[in-house]
C-alpha positions in Angstrom: 27.7 -4.1 76.2 27.4 -4.9 79.8 30.7 -4.4 82.1 30.1 -5.3 85.8 33.2 -4.5 88.0 34.0 -6.7 91.3 35.3 -4.4 94.2 36.5 -5.3 97.9 34.4 -3.5 100.3 36.4 -3.9 102.9 40.4 -4.9 103.6 40.5 -7.5 100.9 40.2 -11.4 101.5 36.4 -10.7 101.1 35.7 -13.6 98.7 35.6 -12.2 95.8 37.5 -15.3 94.2 34.0 -17.1 94.4 32.0 -14.5 93.0 34.2 -13.8 90.5 33.9 -17.8 89.5 30.3 -17.4 90.3 29.1 -14.4 88.0 32.0 -15.6 85.1 29.3 -18.4 84.0 27.1 -15.2 82.5 30.0 -13.5 81.3 32.5 -13.8 77.9 35.7 -11.8 79.3 36.7 -11.5 82.4 39.6 -8.6 83.4 41.8 -8.5 86.4 42.9 -4.6 86.2 45.1 -4.2 89.2 47.2 -5.5 91.7 49.5 -8.8 91.3 50.6 -11.9 92.8 50.0 -10.6 96.6 46.2 -11.4 96.0 45.1 -14.6 96.4 41.3 -15.9 94.9 40.1 -18.8 96.4 37.5 -21.2 94.3 35.6 -24.4 95.1 34.3 -26.2 92.2 32.7 -29.3 93.3 35.5 -31.0 96.2 38.2 -29.1 93.9 39.9 -26.2 95.8 41.9 -23.8 93.1 43.8 -20.8 94.3 44.6 -18.2 92.4 47.1 -15.2 92.4 47.8 -13.6 89.0 45.4 -15.5 87.0 41.6 -14.1 86.7 38.9 -16.0 88.8 36.8 -16.9 85.8 39.5 -19.0 84.2 38.2 -23.1 84.7 35.5 -21.8 82.3 37.4 -23.2 79.0 35.2 -20.9 76.5 35.8 -17.8 78.5 39.3 -14.7 77.9 40.4 -14.1 80.7 42.6 -11.1 80.7 45.3 -9.9 82.7 44.8 -6.2 82.6 47.4 -3.1 82.4 46.6 -2.0 85.7 48.0 -5.3 86.8 51.4 -5.8 87.8 52.9 -9.3 86.7 55.5 -12.2 87.8 56.3 -14.3 84.8 58.0 -16.6 87.3 55.2 -17.2 89.4 52.5 -17.3 86.7 54.6 -19.5 85.2 53.8 -21.6 88.0 50.4 -20.9 88.3 49.9 -22.1 84.7 51.9 -25.2 84.6 49.6 -26.1 87.6 46.7 -25.7 86.4 47.7 -27.8 83.1 48.5 -30.4 85.4 45.4 -30.3 86.9 43.6 -30.6 83.4 43.2 -26.9 82.3 45.4 -26.0 79.6 44.7 -22.2 80.0 44.6 -21.0 75.8 41.8 -18.8 77.8 44.9 -16.8 79.4 45.8 -13.3 77.6 48.2 -10.8 79.0 47.9 -6.9 78.4 51.3 -5.8 76.2 50.9 -3.0 79.2 51.4 -4.9 82.2 54.3 -4.3 83.9 56.6 -6.5 84.9 57.7 -7.8 88.6 62.0 -8.8 88.5 63.8 -10.9 90.9 64.8 -7.1 92.5 61.7 -6.1 93.3 60.6 -8.5 96.3 64.2 -7.6 97.5 63.5 -4.1 97.7 60.1 -4.8 99.2 61.3 -6.4 102.3 63.4 -3.6 103.3 61.1 -0.9 102.9 58.1 -2.6 104.3 57.5 0.2 106.8 56.4 3.8 106.7 58.9 7.1 107.4 57.9 7.4 110.9 59.3 3.4 111.3 55.7 1.8 111.4 55.7 -1.8 109.5 53.2 -1.6 106.8 52.7 -5.2 106.6 52.8 -6.2 102.9 53.6 -9.6 101.3 57.3 -8.6 100.0 55.9 -10.1 96.9 57.5 -6.4 95.0 54.3 -4.6 94.0 55.6 -1.4 95.8 58.6 -1.4 93.7 57.4 -2.5 90.8 54.5 0.4 90.7 57.6 3.0 91.7 59.2 2.0 88.7 55.6 2.4 86.7 55.3 6.0 88.0 58.6 6.8 87.9 58.6 5.7 83.9 61.4 3.3 84.1 59.7 0.0 84.3 59.6 -2.9 82.2 56.3 -3.9 80.3 54.8 -7.4 79.0 54.9 -5.9 75.7 58.9 -4.8 75.8 59.7 -8.7 75.6 58.7 -8.4 72.0 60.6 -5.7 70.7 64.1 -5.5 69.6 66.6 -7.6 72.2 68.8 -5.4 72.3 66.6 -3.3 73.6 64.9 -5.0 76.1 68.5 -5.8 77.3 69.2 -2.3 77.4 66.0 -1.5 79.8 66.7 -4.5 81.9 70.0 -3.8 82.2 69.5 0.4 83.1 66.2 -0.5 85.5 69.2 -2.8 87.7 71.9 -0.4 87.8 69.6 2.1 88.8 68.4 0.1 91.8 72.2 -1.0 92.8 72.7 2.9 92.8 69.8 3.8 94.9 69.6 1.1 97.1 73.2 -1.0 97.5 74.2 0.7 100.9 70.6 -0.6 102.6 70.0 -4.3 100.8 72.5 -6.8 99.3 71.4 -6.7 95.7 74.8 -8.9 94.6 72.4 -11.9 94.6 71.0 -10.7 92.0 72.0 -12.5 88.6 70.6 -10.3 85.9 72.4 -11.8 82.6 70.3 -14.8 84.0 67.3 -13.1 84.1 67.5 -11.9 80.6 68.1 -15.0 79.7 64.7 -16.6 81.7 62.8 -13.4 80.3 63.7 -15.2 76.8 62.5 -18.6 77.7 58.9 -16.3 78.9 58.7 -14.7 75.7 58.2 -17.7 73.8 56.3 -19.3 76.5 53.8 -16.4 77.0 54.0 -15.7 72.9 50.4 -16.9 72.0 48.8 -15.3 75.4 50.4 -11.5 74.7 47.8 -9.0 73.1 46.8 -5.2 73.1 44.2 -5.5 75.5 42.4 -1.8 75.1 41.1 -2.9 71.3 40.3 -6.9 72.5 38.5 -5.1 75.3 36.8 -2.2 73.8 35.8 -3.9 70.8 34.0 -7.2 72.8 32.0 -4.1 74.9 31.0 -2.8 71.2 30.0 -6.3 69.7 27.4 -6.5 73.3 29.7 -9.0 74.9 29.5 -9.1 78.9 32.8 -8.0 80.6 33.5 -8.5 84.1 36.2 -6.8 85.8 37.7 -8.3 88.5 39.9 -6.2 91.3 42.1 -7.3 93.8 42.4 -6.2 98.0 39.3 -3.8 98.4 38.4 -0.2 98.8 40.1 0.3 102.4 43.5 -0.5 100.9 43.2 1.8 97.7 45.8 4.2 97.5 43.7 6.9 97.8 41.0 6.0 99.5 41.8 3.4 102.1 44.0 3.7 105.6 47.1 5.4 104.3 49.7 4.5 104.5 49.0 1.0 105.5 47.3 0.3 101.8 48.1 -1.4 99.0 50.0 0.5 96.0 47.3 0.5 93.4 43.6 1.7 93.0 41.3 -1.3 94.1 38.2 0.5 93.9 35.5 0.8 91.1 37.7 3.6 89.7 40.2 1.4 89.0 38.3 -0.8 86.5 38.4 2.0 84.0 42.2 3.1 84.2 43.6 -0.9 84.8 41.7 -2.1 81.3 41.2 0.9 79.0 37.5 1.2 79.3 35.6 4.4 79.6 32.9 4.9 82.3 30.4 4.2 80.2 30.7 1.0 79.9 30.4 0.4 83.4 26.6 -1.2 83.7 26.8 -2.3 87.6 29.3 -2.6 90.5 29.0 -5.0 92.7 31.2 -4.9 97.0 32.0 -7.9 98.0 31.7 -7.8 101.7 32.4 -10.6 104.6 29.7 -10.6 107.1 32.4 -9.8 109.4 35.1 -7.6 109.3 38.8 -8.9 108.8 42.0 -7.7 107.5 45.5 -8.6 106.8 48.7 -6.7 107.6 49.7 -3.7 110.0 47.0 -0.4 110.0 44.2 0.3 111.9 41.2 -2.0 112.4 38.2 -0.9 114.7 35.9 -3.3 115.1 39.0 -6.2 115.5 38.1 -8.4 118.5 41.4 -10.1 120.3 38.7 -12.5 122.2 37.4 -16.3 121.9 34.8 -14.9 119.0 37.4 -13.6 117.0 39.7 -16.7 117.2 36.2 -18.9 116.4 35.4 -16.6 113.6 39.1 -17.0 112.4 38.8 -21.0 112.5 35.5 -21.8 110.9 36.1 -18.7 108.4 39.3 -20.7 107.5 41.0 -17.2 108.1 44.6 -17.4 106.4 45.9 -15.5 104.0 45.4 -17.8 100.5 49.6 -15.7 99.2 51.0 -15.7 102.7 49.0 -18.1 105.2 49.1 -15.5 108.1 46.1 -15.4 110.6 43.5 -12.6 109.4 42.7 -10.1 112.3 38.6 -10.5 112.7 36.4 -8.5 114.6 32.4 -7.6 113.9 31.3 -5.9 110.6 31.8 -2.3 110.5 29.0 -0.5 108.6 30.6 2.6 108.5 33.4 1.3 106.5 30.8 -0.6 104.2 29.1 2.9 103.5 32.1 4.6 102.7 32.6 1.9 100.4 29.0 2.2 98.8 30.1 6.3 97.9 33.5 5.6 96.6 32.5 2.9 94.3 28.7 4.2 93.7 27.9 0.3 94.6 24.8 -0.9 93.1 24.6 -3.4 95.9 26.8 -5.9 98.2 27.4 -10.0 97.7 28.0 -10.6 101.0 29.8 -13.7 101.9 30.6 -16.2 105.2 27.3 -15.6 106.6 27.3 -19.2 107.8 30.7 -18.8 109.8 28.1 -16.7 112.1 25.8 -19.5 112.0 26.4 -20.7 116.0 26.7 -17.0 117.5 24.3 -15.9 120.2 25.1 -12.1 119.4 26.1 -9.9 115.9 26.9 -6.2 116.6 27.4 -4.2 113.9 29.5 -0.9 114.1 27.4 2.2 113.1 29.5 4.7 114.7 32.7 6.4 115.8 33.0 8.1 119.0 36.4 10.4 118.6 38.5 11.0 121.4 37.1 14.3 121.6 33.6 13.1 122.3 32.3 14.0 118.9 30.4 11.1 117.5 30.9 10.6 113.8 29.2 8.2 111.0 32.3 8.2 108.4 36.0 7.3 108.3 37.9 9.7 110.0 41.3 10.6 107.2 43.6 11.3 110.4 45.3 8.1 111.3 45.5 9.1 115.0 41.5 9.2 115.3 41.3 6.0 113.6 43.3 4.0 116.7 41.7 6.2 119.5 38.2 6.0 118.9 35.2 4.2 120.4 32.8 2.1 118.7 29.0 2.5 119.1 27.4 -0.7 118.3 23.7 -2.2 117.2 23.6 -5.4 118.8 21.4 -7.8 117.2 20.5 -11.5 118.3 21.8 -14.8 116.2 20.3 -17.5 114.4 21.8 -20.0 115.4 21.3 -22.5 112.0 23.2 -24.4 110.0 22.3 -22.4 106.5 25.0 -23.8 104.6 22.5 -26.3 102.9 19.8 -23.5 102.5 18.8 -23.0 98.3 16.7 -19.9 98.7 17.4 -16.8 100.2 13.9 -16.8 101.9 14.4 -19.6 103.4 17.5 -18.3 105.4 16.0 -18.2 109.5 14.1 -15.1 110.4 17.2 -13.7 112.4 19.9 -14.0 109.7 17.3 -12.2 107.1 16.7 -9.7 109.8 20.9 -9.0 110.2 20.6 -8.5 106.5 18.2 -5.8 106.4 19.9 -3.6 109.0 23.2 -4.3 107.0 21.3 -2.8 104.2 19.8 0.2 106.5 23.1 1.2 108.0 25.1 0.9 104.9 22.0 2.7 102.6 23.2 -0.1 100.1 21.1 -3.2 99.3 22.6 -6.8 99.7 22.3 -8.7 96.2 24.0 -12.2 96.7 24.3 -14.0 99.9 27.3 -16.5 100.3 26.8 -19.1 103.1 29.8 -21.4 101.5 32.5 -21.7 99.6 30.8 -23.8 97.1 29.3 -22.2 93.5 26.3 -23.5 94.4 25.8 -21.9 98.0 25.2 -18.7 96.4 21.7 -16.9 96.9 19.9 -14.4 94.9 18.1 -11.8 97.1 17.0 -10.7 93.8 16.6 -12.1 90.5 16.1 -8.5 88.7 19.0 -6.9 90.0 20.7 -9.7 86.8 18.8 -8.4 84.4 19.3 -4.4 85.4 23.2 -5.5 84.7 22.3 -7.0 81.3 23.4 -10.8 82.4 
């Protein structure tokens, strides 16, 4: 009954899609447990590239069940486009399923989201504007509409939809123009989606737990990253859900005893999209080289990602918060041509105090000095290497330094976007996970 959780160990965009796709070949079910179409996971198979937003990254394996869990929020308009696009490329998506408890993003949510994209003191957060936050607000305000509501009484669905819209008009009409919303049209489209997705809607809580009890292998896929977690991230510059490992249980209806392994996905350097603190951010030619070589542009928005040196303080924090068994280190090849590399191991606060943990006070995150370890680069192309032990000596030393400073082992190393460009440092870890 192995359950393995994939979590982002930084600010998202770590390459979770590639690692999920790579591990999915060993699993029976893949469950997306939080987030919405603000996420973008890229998978490369041969010479074909796929970009997923709502759909779990294991969808390309037709014999694997892929479930959008109750902890996610779902834009049916976007999901419909995504499914149709995959069908055009030869993937029927018969293995895609949606939890009856998944909350729906409705057309008025993105309008409200774009208006609310700021903190109380006026700082822009930098959301994708996809309506994620307002949908979670409806969920926690107990006024949301769930996928299962489409299959209850049509009159009840209509009542829920119109009441939700009327509430938004009362709350926001002085700030945003909601007159562009045609609520009758939305209702009609929801009825069409009801028919389109009818064979894909399940009570996923029973489906996932039955699978685990019967010895099947389940991979839980998160979106975003630990430092964007609503509770444990760099608040208020965070997402509206829980990308951390604990979110996998809440977002799928599975108890912790079924989780056998937790893998944190981390880039060999650091990136961030949107606003908020980023201690190791680079504003020089090296940062730009990372951006260009790593293709650091948002899958969902196309926004250039901010780039910087690896931050081991963050990785250690992520390891603690998620109880990580180890890291999958991605994009090591992006660093192939650098002479020297830096890893932040501690922060020196404005007061002069040196700490090796992330301060919860936002002003500290903006006003501190980084303490770095500098290590030599390897100046060698790693993209064609087939075994971990064949990596350049300095690349292995870099990985060992990451393990030392984060106090967490590196289990896998990715040296390119293809499935085959994944190196296992220790086979025994897969046996430990039961996969």
